[in-house]
CHARMM internal coordinates of N, CA and C (Angstrom, degrees):
IC EDIT
DIST 1 N 1 CA 1.4448
DIST 1 CA 1 C 1.5276
ANGL 1 N 1 CA 1 C 108.59
DIST 1 C 2 N 1.3108
ANGL 1 CA 1 C 2 N 115.97
DIHE 1 N 1 CA 1 C 2 N 129.06
DIST 2 N 2 CA 1.4634
ANGL 1 C 2 N 2 CA 121.40
DIHE 1 CA 1 C 2 N 2 CA 179.10
DIST 2 CA 2 C 1.5199
ANGL 2 N 2 CA 2 C 109.50
DIHE 1 C 2 N 2 CA 2 C -92.64
DIST 2 C 3 N 1.3257
ANGL 2 CA 2 C 3 N 116.30
DIHE 2 N 2 CA 2 C 3 N 132.19
DIST 3 N 3 CA 1.4630
ANGL 2 C 3 N 3 CA 121.70
DIHE 2 CA 2 C 3 N 3 CA 179.71
DIST 3 CA 3 C 1.5185
ANGL 3 N 3 CA 3 C 108.57
DIHE 2 C 3 N 3 CA 3 C -98.33
DIST 3 C 4 N 1.3387
ANGL 3 CA 3 C 4 N 116.56
DIHE 3 N 3 CA 3 C 4 N 130.60
DIST 4 N 4 CA 1.4618
ANGL 3 C 4 N 4 CA 121.86
DIHE 3 CA 3 C 4 N 4 CA -179.38
DIST 4 CA 4 C 1.5284
ANGL 4 N 4 CA 4 C 110.39
DIHE 3 C 4 N 4 CA 4 C -73.32
DIST 4 C 5 N 1.3207
ANGL 4 CA 4 C 5 N 116.59
DIHE 4 N 4 CA 4 C 5 N 158.05
DIST 5 N 5 CA 1.4596
ANGL 4 C 5 N 5 CA 122.18
DIHE 4 CA 4 C 5 N 5 CA 177.21
DIST 5 CA 5 C 1.5211
ANGL 5 N 5 CA 5 C 110.70
DIHE 4 C 5 N 5 CA 5 C -69.08
DIST 5 C 6 N 1.3229
ANGL 5 CA 5 C 6 N 116.20
DIHE 5 N 5 CA 5 C 6 N 157.56
DIST 6 N 6 CA 1.4541
ANGL 5 C 6 N 6 CA 120.42
DIHE 5 CA 5 C 6 N 6 CA 174.41
DIST 6 CA 6 C 1.5234
ANGL 6 N 6 CA 6 C 109.24
DIHE 5 C 6 N 6 CA 6 C -63.19
DIST 6 C 7 N 1.3327
ANGL 6 CA 6 C 7 N 116.48
DIHE 6 N 6 CA 6 C 7 N 152.48
DIST 7 N 7 CA 1.4600
ANGL 6 C 7 N 7 CA 119.52
DIHE 6 CA 6 C 7 N 7 CA 179.33
DIST 7 CA 7 C 1.5330
ANGL 7 N 7 CA 7 C 109.94
DIHE 6 C 7 N 7 CA 7 C -141.48
DIST 7 C 8 N 1.3097
ANGL 7 CA 7 C 8 N 115.11
DIHE 7 N 7 CA 7 C 8 N 156.97
DIST 8 N 8 CA 1.4653
ANGL 7 C 8 N 8 CA 120.69
DIHE 7 CA 7 C 8 N 8 CA -179.56
DIST 8 CA 8 C 1.5270
ANGL 8 N 8 CA 8 C 110.11
DIHE 7 C 8 N 8 CA 8 C -63.47
DIST 8 C 9 N 1.3257
ANGL 8 CA 8 C 9 N 115.97
DIHE 8 N 8 CA 8 C 9 N 142.35
DIST 9 N 9 CA 1.4575
ANGL 8 C 9 N 9 CA 121.96
DIHE 8 CA 8 C 9 N 9 CA -179.90
DIST 9 CA 9 C 1.5174
ANGL 9 N 9 CA 9 C 113.76
DIHE 8 C 9 N 9 CA 9 C 86.54
DIST 9 C 10 N 1.3204
ANGL 9 CA 9 C 10 N 117.62
DIHE 9 N 9 CA 9 C 10 N -3.06
DIST 10 N 10 CA 1.4625
ANGL 9 C 10 N 10 CA 121.54
DIHE 9 CA 9 C 10 N 10 CA -178.10
DIST 10 CA 10 C 1.5321
ANGL 10 N 10 CA 10 C 110.42
DIHE 9 C 10 N 10 CA 10 C -83.24
DIST 10 C 11 N 1.3310
ANGL 10 CA 10 C 11 N 118.18
DIHE 10 N 10 CA 10 C 11 N 133.21
DIST 11 N 11 CA 1.4649
ANGL 10 C 11 N 11 CA 120.03
DIHE 10 CA 10 C 11 N 11 CA 175.40
DIST 11 CA 11 C 1.5275
ANGL 11 N 11 CA 11 C 110.23
DIHE 10 C 11 N 11 CA 11 C -75.70
DIST 11 C 12 N 1.3344
ANGL 11 CA 11 C 12 N 116.43
DIHE 11 N 11 CA 11 C 12 N 142.27
DIST 12 N 12 CA 1.4556
ANGL 11 C 12 N 12 CA 122.30
DIHE 11 CA 11 C 12 N 12 CA 178.93
DIST 12 CA 12 C 1.5252
ANGL 12 N 12 CA 12 C 109.23
DIHE 11 C 12 N 12 CA 12 C -139.82
DIST 12 C 13 N 1.3225
ANGL 12 CA 12 C 13 N 115.87
DIHE 12 N 12 CA 12 C 13 N 154.55
DIST 13 N 13 CA 1.4584
ANGL 12 C 13 N 13 CA 121.21
DIHE 12 CA 12 C 13 N 13 CA 170.41
DIST 13 CA 13 C 1.5183
ANGL 13 N 13 CA 13 C 106.74
DIHE 12 C 13 N 13 CA 13 C -96.04
DIST 13 C 14 N 1.3231
ANGL 13 CA 13 C 14 N 115.78
DIHE 13 N 13 CA 13 C 14 N 128.43
DIST 14 N 14 CA 1.4630
ANGL 13 C 14 N 14 CA 121.89
DIHE 13 CA 13 C 14 N 14 CA -177.04
DIST 14 CA 14 C 1.5258
ANGL 14 N 14 CA 14 C 108.36
DIHE 13 C 14 N 14 CA 14 C -109.23
DIST 14 C 15 N 1.3330
ANGL 14 CA 14 C 15 N 116.42
DIHE 14 N 14 CA 14 C 15 N 127.20
DIST 15 N 15 CA 1.4625
ANGL 14 C 15 N 15 CA 122.11
DIHE 14 CA 14 C 15 N 15 CA 175.16
DIST 15 CA 15 C 1.5209
ANGL 15 N 15 CA 15 C 107.86
DIHE 14 C 15 N 15 CA 15 C -115.29
DIST 15 C 16 N 1.3373
ANGL 15 CA 15 C 16 N 115.96
DIHE 15 N 15 CA 15 C 16 N 116.56
DIST 16 N 16 CA 1.4610
ANGL 15 C 16 N 16 CA 122.19
DIHE 15 CA 15 C 16 N 16 CA 177.03
DIST 16 CA 16 C 1.5197
ANGL 16 N 16 CA 16 C 106.70
DIHE 15 C 16 N 16 CA 16 C -130.81
DIST 16 C 17 N 1.3314
ANGL 16 CA 16 C 17 N 116.26
DIHE 16 N 16 CA 16 C 17 N 116.01
DIST 17 N 17 CA 1.4550
ANGL 16 C 17 N 17 CA 123.00
DIHE 16 CA 16 C 17 N 17 CA -177.85
DIST 17 CA 17 C 1.5324
ANGL 17 N 17 CA 17 C 108.25
DIHE 16 C 17 N 17 CA 17 C 54.73
DIST 17 C 18 N 1.3292
ANGL 17 CA 17 C 18 N 120.65
DIHE 17 N 17 CA 17 C 18 N -112.15
DIST 18 N 18 CA 1.4630
ANGL 17 C 18 N 18 CA 121.55
DIHE 17 CA 17 C 18 N 18 CA 179.61
DIST 18 CA 18 C 1.5233
ANGL 18 N 18 CA 18 C 112.33
DIHE 17 C 18 N 18 CA 18 C -100.64
DIST 18 C 19 N 1.3138
ANGL 18 CA 18 C 19 N 118.47
DIHE 18 N 18 CA 18 C 19 N -2.94
DIST 19 N 19 CA 1.4617
ANGL 18 C 19 N 19 CA 123.03
DIHE 18 CA 18 C 19 N 19 CA -179.44
DIST 19 CA 19 C 1.5222
ANGL 19 N 19 CA 19 C 110.80
DIHE 18 C 19 N 19 CA 19 C -83.75
DIST 19 C 20 N 1.3149
ANGL 19 CA 19 C 20 N 115.84
DIHE 19 N 19 CA 19 C 20 N 135.71
DIST 20 N 20 CA 1.4688
ANGL 19 C 20 N 20 CA 121.73
DIHE 19 CA 19 C 20 N 20 CA 171.37
DIST 20 CA 20 C 1.5204
ANGL 20 N 20 CA 20 C 106.85
DIHE 19 C 20 N 20 CA 20 C -135.29
DIST 20 C 21 N 1.3197
ANGL 20 CA 20 C 21 N 116.84
DIHE 20 N 20 CA 20 C 21 N 120.34
DIST 21 N 21 CA 1.4518
ANGL 20 C 21 N 21 CA 120.59
DIHE 20 CA 20 C 21 N 21 CA -177.92
DIST 21 CA 21 C 1.5122
ANGL 21 N 21 CA 21 C 111.34
DIHE 20 C 21 N 21 CA 21 C -154.08
DIST 21 C 22 N 1.3215
ANGL 21 CA 21 C 22 N 114.59
DIHE 21 N 21 CA 21 C 22 N 170.68
DIST 22 N 22 CA 1.4589
ANGL 21 C 22 N 22 CA 121.35
DIHE 21 CA 21 C 22 N 22 CA -177.19
DIST 22 CA 22 C 1.5185
ANGL 22 N 22 CA 22 C 109.61
DIHE 21 C 22 N 22 CA 22 C -97.42
DIST 22 C 23 N 1.3323
ANGL 22 CA 22 C 23 N 115.26
DIHE 22 N 22 CA 22 C 23 N 142.24
DIST 23 N 23 CA 1.4534
ANGL 22 C 23 N 23 CA 121.65
DIHE 22 CA 22 C 23 N 23 CA 176.69
DIST 23 CA 23 C 1.5138
ANGL 23 N 23 CA 23 C 110.15
DIHE 22 C 23 N 23 CA 23 C -145.55
DIST 23 C 24 N 1.3186
ANGL 23 CA 23 C 24 N 115.78
DIHE 23 N 23 CA 23 C 24 N 174.22
DIST 24 N 24 CA 1.4636
ANGL 23 C 24 N 24 CA 122.13
DIHE 23 CA 23 C 24 N 24 CA 178.95
DIST 24 CA 24 C 1.5213
ANGL 24 N 24 CA 24 C 107.50
DIHE 23 C 24 N 24 CA 24 C -126.28
DIST 24 C 25 N 1.3157
ANGL 24 CA 24 C 25 N 117.28
DIHE 24 N 24 CA 24 C 25 N 133.87
DIST 25 N 25 CA 1.4499
ANGL 24 C 25 N 25 CA 121.80
DIHE 24 CA 24 C 25 N 25 CA 178.16
DIST 25 CA 25 C 1.5232
ANGL 25 N 25 CA 25 C 108.25
DIHE 24 C 25 N 25 CA 25 C -72.66
DIST 25 C 26 N 1.3315
ANGL 25 CA 25 C 26 N 116.16
DIHE 25 N 25 CA 25 C 26 N 121.06
DIST 26 N 26 CA 1.4671
ANGL 25 C 26 N 26 CA 120.02
DIHE 25 CA 25 C 26 N 26 CA -178.87
DIST 26 CA 26 C 1.5206
ANGL 26 N 26 CA 26 C 112.66
DIHE 25 C 26 N 26 CA 26 C -101.91
DIST 26 C 27 N 1.3562
ANGL 26 CA 26 C 27 N 116.82
DIHE 26 N 26 CA 26 C 27 N -24.87
DIST 27 N 27 CA 1.4649
ANGL 26 C 27 N 27 CA 119.06
DIHE 26 CA 26 C 27 N 27 CA -179.31
DIST 27 CA 27 C 1.5243
ANGL 27 N 27 CA 27 C 109.48
DIHE 26 C 27 N 27 CA 27 C -154.14
DIST 27 C 28 N 1.3181
ANGL 27 CA 27 C 28 N 115.88
DIHE 27 N 27 CA 27 C 28 N 137.52
DIST 28 N 28 CA 1.4646
ANGL 27 C 28 N 28 CA 123.02
DIHE 27 CA 27 C 28 N 28 CA 175.56
DIST 28 CA 28 C 1.5160
ANGL 28 N 28 CA 28 C 108.90
DIHE 27 C 28 N 28 CA 28 C -127.22
DIST 28 C 29 N 1.3426
ANGL 28 CA 28 C 29 N 116.25
DIHE 28 N 28 CA 28 C 29 N 132.27
DIST 29 N 29 CA 1.4660
ANGL 28 C 29 N 29 CA 119.78
DIHE 28 CA 28 C 29 N 29 CA 177.52
DIST 29 CA 29 C 1.5211
ANGL 29 N 29 CA 29 C 110.06
DIHE 28 C 29 N 29 CA 29 C -163.48
DIST 29 C 30 N 1.3246
ANGL 29 CA 29 C 30 N 116.83
DIHE 29 N 29 CA 29 C 30 N 126.90
DIST 30 N 30 CA 1.4654
ANGL 29 C 30 N 30 CA 123.64
DIHE 29 CA 29 C 30 N 30 CA 172.85
DIST 30 CA 30 C 1.5212
ANGL 30 N 30 CA 30 C 113.77
DIHE 29 C 30 N 30 CA 30 C 49.91
DIST 30 C 31 N 1.3129
ANGL 30 CA 30 C 31 N 117.97
DIHE 30 N 30 CA 30 C 31 N 47.94
DIST 31 N 31 CA 1.4554
ANGL 30 C 31 N 31 CA 121.45
DIHE 30 CA 30 C 31 N 31 CA 176.52
DIST 31 CA 31 C 1.5139
ANGL 31 N 31 CA 31 C 115.06
DIHE 30 C 31 N 31 CA 31 C 79.41
DIST 31 C 32 N 1.3342
ANGL 31 CA 31 C 32 N 117.76
DIHE 31 N 31 CA 31 C 32 N 7.71
DIST 32 N 32 CA 1.4592
ANGL 31 C 32 N 32 CA 122.11
DIHE 31 CA 31 C 32 N 32 CA 178.47
DIST 32 CA 32 C 1.5181
ANGL 32 N 32 CA 32 C 109.30
DIHE 31 C 32 N 32 CA 32 C -119.75
DIST 32 C 33 N 1.3285
ANGL 32 CA 32 C 33 N 115.33
DIHE 32 N 32 CA 32 C 33 N 145.77
DIST 33 N 33 CA 1.4639
ANGL 32 C 33 N 33 CA 120.87
DIHE 32 CA 32 C 33 N 33 CA 179.15
DIST 33 CA 33 C 1.5188
ANGL 33 N 33 CA 33 C 109.15
DIHE 32 C 33 N 33 CA 33 C -126.85
DIST 33 C 34 N 1.3200
ANGL 33 CA 33 C 34 N 115.97
DIHE 33 N 33 CA 33 C 34 N 141.19
DIST 34 N 34 CA 1.4560
ANGL 33 C 34 N 34 CA 122.38
DIHE 33 CA 33 C 34 N 34 CA 170.86
DIST 34 CA 34 C 1.5204
ANGL 34 N 34 CA 34 C 105.88
DIHE 33 C 34 N 34 CA 34 C -105.55
DIST 34 C 35 N 1.3309
ANGL 34 CA 34 C 35 N 116.13
DIHE 34 N 34 CA 34 C 35 N 123.47
DIST 35 N 35 CA 1.4681
ANGL 34 C 35 N 35 CA 121.06
DIHE 34 CA 34 C 35 N 35 CA -175.27
DIST 35 CA 35 C 1.5156
ANGL 35 N 35 CA 35 C 108.98
DIHE 34 C 35 N 35 CA 35 C -122.11
DIST 35 C 36 N 1.3240
ANGL 35 CA 35 C 36 N 115.99
DIHE 35 N 35 CA 35 C 36 N 130.09
DIST 36 N 36 CA 1.4661
ANGL 35 C 36 N 36 CA 121.09
DIHE 35 CA 35 C 36 N 36 CA 176.88
DIST 36 CA 36 C 1.5229
ANGL 36 N 36 CA 36 C 107.68
DIHE 35 C 36 N 36 CA 36 C -96.00
DIST 36 C 37 N 1.3289
ANGL 36 CA 36 C 37 N 116.01
DIHE 36 N 36 CA 36 C 37 N 116.60
DIST 37 N 37 CA 1.4561
ANGL 36 C 37 N 37 CA 121.52
DIHE 36 CA 36 C 37 N 37 CA -178.78
DIST 37 CA 37 C 1.5195
ANGL 37 N 37 CA 37 C 111.08
DIHE 36 C 37 N 37 CA 37 C -84.85
DIST 37 C 38 N 1.3323
ANGL 37 CA 37 C 38 N 116.23
DIHE 37 N 37 CA 37 C 38 N 145.79
DIST 38 N 38 CA 1.4673
ANGL 37 C 38 N 38 CA 119.64
DIHE 37 CA 37 C 38 N 38 CA 177.41
DIST 38 CA 38 C 1.5175
ANGL 38 N 38 CA 38 C 110.69
DIHE 37 C 38 N 38 CA 38 C -70.69
DIST 38 C 39 N 1.3481
ANGL 38 CA 38 C 39 N 116.34
DIHE 38 N 38 CA 38 C 39 N -36.97
DIST 39 N 39 CA 1.4585
ANGL 38 C 39 N 39 CA 121.64
DIHE 38 CA 38 C 39 N 39 CA 175.11
DIST 39 CA 39 C 1.5232
ANGL 39 N 39 CA 39 C 107.81
DIHE 38 C 39 N 39 CA 39 C -121.94
DIST 39 C 40 N 1.3249
ANGL 39 CA 39 C 40 N 117.87
DIHE 39 N 39 CA 39 C 40 N 126.43
DIST 40 N 40 CA 1.4682
ANGL 39 C 40 N 40 CA 119.75
DIHE 39 CA 39 C 40 N 40 CA -176.68
DIST 40 CA 40 C 1.5272
ANGL 40 N 40 CA 40 C 111.80
DIHE 39 C 40 N 40 CA 40 C -68.10
DIST 40 C 41 N 1.3177
ANGL 40 CA 40 C 41 N 115.92
DIHE 40 N 40 CA 40 C 41 N 155.80
DIST 41 N 41 CA 1.4514
ANGL 40 C 41 N 41 CA 122.86
DIHE 40 CA 40 C 41 N 41 CA 176.12
DIST 41 CA 41 C 1.5232
ANGL 41 N 41 CA 41 C 108.75
DIHE 40 C 41 N 41 CA 41 C -143.50
DIST 41 C 42 N 1.3031
ANGL 41 CA 41 C 42 N 116.15
DIHE 41 N 41 CA 41 C 42 N 163.39
DIST 42 N 42 CA 1.4613
ANGL 41 C 42 N 42 CA 121.52
DIHE 41 CA 41 C 42 N 42 CA 178.83
DIST 42 CA 42 C 1.5217
ANGL 42 N 42 CA 42 C 108.60
DIHE 41 C 42 N 42 CA 42 C -93.56
DIST 42 C 43 N 1.3257
ANGL 42 CA 42 C 43 N 116.19
DIHE 42 N 42 CA 42 C 43 N 128.35
DIST 43 N 43 CA 1.4628
ANGL 42 C 43 N 43 CA 120.94
DIHE 42 CA 42 C 43 N 43 CA 176.67
DIST 43 CA 43 C 1.5248
ANGL 43 N 43 CA 43 C 108.45
DIHE 42 C 43 N 43 CA 43 C -133.42
DIST 43 C 44 N 1.3190
ANGL 43 CA 43 C 44 N 115.09
DIHE 43 N 43 CA 43 C 44 N 155.64
DIST 44 N 44 CA 1.4516
ANGL 43 C 44 N 44 CA 121.84
DIHE 43 CA 43 C 44 N 44 CA 178.54
DIST 44 CA 44 C 1.5183
ANGL 44 N 44 CA 44 C 108.90
DIHE 43 C 44 N 44 CA 44 C -123.80
DIST 44 C 45 N 1.3193
ANGL 44 CA 44 C 45 N 116.63
DIHE 44 N 44 CA 44 C 45 N 160.60
DIST 45 N 45 CA 1.4615
ANGL 44 C 45 N 45 CA 120.78
DIHE 44 CA 44 C 45 N 45 CA 176.70
DIST 45 CA 45 C 1.5197
ANGL 45 N 45 CA 45 C 110.21
DIHE 44 C 45 N 45 CA 45 C -56.58
DIST 45 C 46 N 1.3197
ANGL 45 CA 45 C 46 N 115.28
DIHE 45 N 45 CA 45 C 46 N 144.48
DIST 46 N 46 CA 1.4624
ANGL 45 C 46 N 46 CA 124.67
DIHE 45 CA 45 C 46 N 46 CA 176.85
DIST 46 CA 46 C 1.5232
ANGL 46 N 46 CA 46 C 115.04
DIHE 45 C 46 N 46 CA 46 C 69.96
DIST 46 C 47 N 1.3373
ANGL 46 CA 46 C 47 N 119.35
DIHE 46 N 46 CA 46 C 47 N 10.55
DIST 47 N 47 CA 1.4686
ANGL 46 C 47 N 47 CA 120.40
DIHE 46 CA 46 C 47 N 47 CA 173.09
DIST 47 CA 47 C 1.5203
ANGL 47 N 47 CA 47 C 108.23
DIHE 46 C 47 N 47 CA 47 C -74.02
DIST 47 C 48 N 1.3248
ANGL 47 CA 47 C 48 N 116.83
DIHE 47 N 47 CA 47 C 48 N 142.92
DIST 48 N 48 CA 1.4575
ANGL 47 C 48 N 48 CA 121.09
DIHE 47 CA 47 C 48 N 48 CA 178.11
DIST 48 CA 48 C 1.5209
ANGL 48 N 48 CA 48 C 110.69
DIHE 47 C 48 N 48 CA 48 C -76.32
DIST 48 C 49 N 1.3241
ANGL 48 CA 48 C 49 N 115.62
DIHE 48 N 48 CA 48 C 49 N 145.56
DIST 49 N 49 CA 1.4569
ANGL 48 C 49 N 49 CA 121.57
DIHE 48 CA 48 C 49 N 49 CA -179.92
DIST 49 CA 49 C 1.5244
ANGL 49 N 49 CA 49 C 108.75
DIHE 48 C 49 N 49 CA 49 C -138.57
DIST 49 C 50 N 1.3307
ANGL 49 CA 49 C 50 N 116.02
DIHE 49 N 49 CA 49 C 50 N 145.74
DIST 50 N 50 CA 1.4629
ANGL 49 C 50 N 50 CA 121.64
DIHE 49 CA 49 C 50 N 50 CA 176.11
DIST 50 CA 50 C 1.5266
ANGL 50 N 50 CA 50 C 108.27
DIHE 49 C 50 N 50 CA 50 C -128.58
DIST 50 C 51 N 1.3331
ANGL 50 CA 50 C 51 N 116.77
DIHE 50 N 50 CA 50 C 51 N 140.42
DIST 51 N 51 CA 1.4633
ANGL 50 C 51 N 51 CA 122.36
DIHE 50 CA 50 C 51 N 51 CA 178.90
DIST 51 CA 51 C 1.5167
ANGL 51 N 51 CA 51 C 109.67
DIHE 50 C 51 N 51 CA 51 C -115.78
DIST 51 C 52 N 1.3175
ANGL 51 CA 51 C 52 N 115.75
DIHE 51 N 51 CA 51 C 52 N 136.23
DIST 52 N 52 CA 1.4592
ANGL 51 C 52 N 52 CA 121.30
DIHE 51 CA 51 C 52 N 52 CA 175.42
DIST 52 CA 52 C 1.5121
ANGL 52 N 52 CA 52 C 108.35
DIHE 51 C 52 N 52 CA 52 C -121.85
DIST 52 C 53 N 1.3314
ANGL 52 CA 52 C 53 N 115.97
DIHE 52 N 52 CA 52 C 53 N 144.72
DIST 53 N 53 CA 1.4591
ANGL 52 C 53 N 53 CA 120.78
DIHE 52 CA 52 C 53 N 53 CA 178.49
DIST 53 CA 53 C 1.5110
ANGL 53 N 53 CA 53 C 109.28
DIHE 52 C 53 N 53 CA 53 C -125.04
DIST 53 C 54 N 1.3162
ANGL 53 CA 53 C 54 N 114.91
DIHE 53 N 53 CA 53 C 54 N 162.72
DIST 54 N 54 CA 1.4557
ANGL 53 C 54 N 54 CA 121.78
DIHE 53 CA 53 C 54 N 54 CA -179.11
DIST 54 CA 54 C 1.5312
ANGL 54 N 54 CA 54 C 109.32
DIHE 53 C 54 N 54 CA 54 C -78.26
DIST 54 C 55 N 1.3294
ANGL 54 CA 54 C 55 N 116.80
DIHE 54 N 54 CA 54 C 55 N 121.27
DIST 55 N 55 CA 1.4615
ANGL 54 C 55 N 55 CA 123.14
DIHE 54 CA 54 C 55 N 55 CA 174.87
DIST 55 CA 55 C 1.5185
ANGL 55 N 55 CA 55 C 105.63
DIHE 54 C 55 N 55 CA 55 C -127.92
DIST 55 C 56 N 1.3166
ANGL 55 CA 55 C 56 N 116.02
DIHE 55 N 55 CA 55 C 56 N 108.93
DIST 56 N 56 CA 1.4661
ANGL 55 C 56 N 56 CA 119.83
DIHE 55 CA 55 C 56 N 56 CA -174.38
DIST 56 CA 56 C 1.5183
ANGL 56 N 56 CA 56 C 109.21
DIHE 55 C 56 N 56 CA 56 C 67.82
DIST 56 C 57 N 1.3219
ANGL 56 CA 56 C 57 N 116.59
DIHE 56 N 56 CA 56 C 57 N -125.19
DIST 57 N 57 CA 1.4633
ANGL 56 C 57 N 57 CA 121.45
DIHE 56 CA 56 C 57 N 57 CA -179.49
DIST 57 CA 57 C 1.5281
ANGL 57 N 57 CA 57 C 112.79
DIHE 56 C 57 N 57 CA 57 C -100.69
DIST 57 C 58 N 1.3347
ANGL 57 CA 57 C 58 N 118.13
DIHE 57 N 57 CA 57 C 58 N 8.05
DIST 58 N 58 CA 1.4673
ANGL 57 C 58 N 58 CA 121.11
DIHE 57 CA 57 C 58 N 58 CA -174.70
DIST 58 CA 58 C 1.5267
ANGL 58 N 58 CA 58 C 111.55
DIHE 57 C 58 N 58 CA 58 C -127.60
DIST 58 C 59 N 1.3313
ANGL 58 CA 58 C 59 N 114.92
DIHE 58 N 58 CA 58 C 59 N 159.20
DIST 59 N 59 CA 1.4610
ANGL 58 C 59 N 59 CA 121.55
DIHE 58 CA 58 C 59 N 59 CA 172.21
DIST 59 CA 59 C 1.5103
ANGL 59 N 59 CA 59 C 107.66
DIHE 58 C 59 N 59 CA 59 C -91.63
DIST 59 C 60 N 1.3239
ANGL 59 CA 59 C 60 N 117.67
DIHE 59 N 59 CA 59 C 60 N 128.60
DIST 60 N 60 CA 1.4629
ANGL 59 C 60 N 60 CA 123.02
DIHE 59 CA 59 C 60 N 60 CA -178.33
DIST 60 CA 60 C 1.5255
ANGL 60 N 60 CA 60 C 110.40
DIHE 59 C 60 N 60 CA 60 C -122.86
DIST 60 C 61 N 1.3327
ANGL 60 CA 60 C 61 N 115.63
DIHE 60 N 60 CA 60 C 61 N 138.62
DIST 61 N 61 CA 1.4543
ANGL 60 C 61 N 61 CA 120.62
DIHE 60 CA 60 C 61 N 61 CA 176.45
DIST 61 CA 61 C 1.5255
ANGL 61 N 61 CA 61 C 109.10
DIHE 60 C 61 N 61 CA 61 C -59.69
DIST 61 C 62 N 1.3321
ANGL 61 CA 61 C 62 N 117.36
DIHE 61 N 61 CA 61 C 62 N 128.40
DIST 62 N 62 CA 1.4635
ANGL 61 C 62 N 62 CA 119.60
DIHE 61 CA 61 C 62 N 62 CA -177.65
DIST 62 CA 62 C 1.5198
ANGL 62 N 62 CA 62 C 112.94
DIHE 61 C 62 N 62 CA 62 C -128.30
DIST 62 C 63 N 1.3307
ANGL 62 CA 62 C 63 N 118.25
DIHE 62 N 62 CA 62 C 63 N -17.33
DIST 63 N 63 CA 1.4570
ANGL 62 C 63 N 63 CA 120.54
DIHE 62 CA 62 C 63 N 63 CA -179.04
DIST 63 CA 63 C 1.5260
ANGL 63 N 63 CA 63 C 110.07
DIHE 62 C 63 N 63 CA 63 C -160.20
DIST 63 C 64 N 1.3210
ANGL 63 CA 63 C 64 N 115.02
DIHE 63 N 63 CA 63 C 64 N 154.91
DIST 64 N 64 CA 1.4638
ANGL 63 C 64 N 64 CA 120.40
DIHE 63 CA 63 C 64 N 64 CA 174.79
DIST 64 CA 64 C 1.5206
ANGL 64 N 64 CA 64 C 108.12
DIHE 63 C 64 N 64 CA 64 C -149.10
DIST 64 C 65 N 1.3193
ANGL 64 CA 64 C 65 N 115.34
DIHE 64 N 64 CA 64 C 65 N 160.74
DIST 65 N 65 CA 1.4531
ANGL 64 C 65 N 65 CA 119.81
DIHE 64 CA 64 C 65 N 65 CA -179.67
DIST 65 CA 65 C 1.5141
ANGL 65 N 65 CA 65 C 110.10
DIHE 64 C 65 N 65 CA 65 C 177.61
DIST 65 C 66 N 1.3177
ANGL 65 CA 65 C 66 N 116.81
DIHE 65 N 65 CA 65 C 66 N -151.92
DIST 66 N 66 CA 1.4530
ANGL 65 C 66 N 66 CA 120.87
DIHE 65 CA 65 C 66 N 66 CA 179.49
DIST 66 CA 66 C 1.5234
ANGL 66 N 66 CA 66 C 109.62
DIHE 65 C 66 N 66 CA 66 C -137.39
DIST 66 C 67 N 1.3240
ANGL 66 CA 66 C 67 N 114.87
DIHE 66 N 66 CA 66 C 67 N 159.18
DIST 67 N 67 CA 1.4636
ANGL 66 C 67 N 67 CA 121.52
DIHE 66 CA 66 C 67 N 67 CA 179.94
DIST 67 CA 67 C 1.5275
ANGL 67 N 67 CA 67 C 108.12
DIHE 66 C 67 N 67 CA 67 C -74.73
DIST 67 C 68 N 1.3276
ANGL 67 CA 67 C 68 N 116.01
DIHE 67 N 67 CA 67 C 68 N 131.25
DIST 68 N 68 CA 1.4749
ANGL 67 C 68 N 68 CA 120.12
DIHE 67 CA 67 C 68 N 68 CA 179.39
DIST 68 CA 68 C 1.5074
ANGL 68 N 68 CA 68 C 109.96
DIHE 67 C 68 N 68 CA 68 C -105.94
END
COOR INIT
IC SEED 1 N 1 CA 1 C
IC BUILD
């Protein structure tokens, strides 16, 4: 099964440290994403982050990286 690339306007689950919340991708460019969270959280540079997207009826890990 081929997984499509992330796209603007797509809802994602964001996991940063102990925070897990829903956000929407507002901008994508050159391997970086700007995500608007429904509930704000505190993040620092170089914190690890994981993104999950809806695939069928489940949330699946689709990307990971760090806060820039």
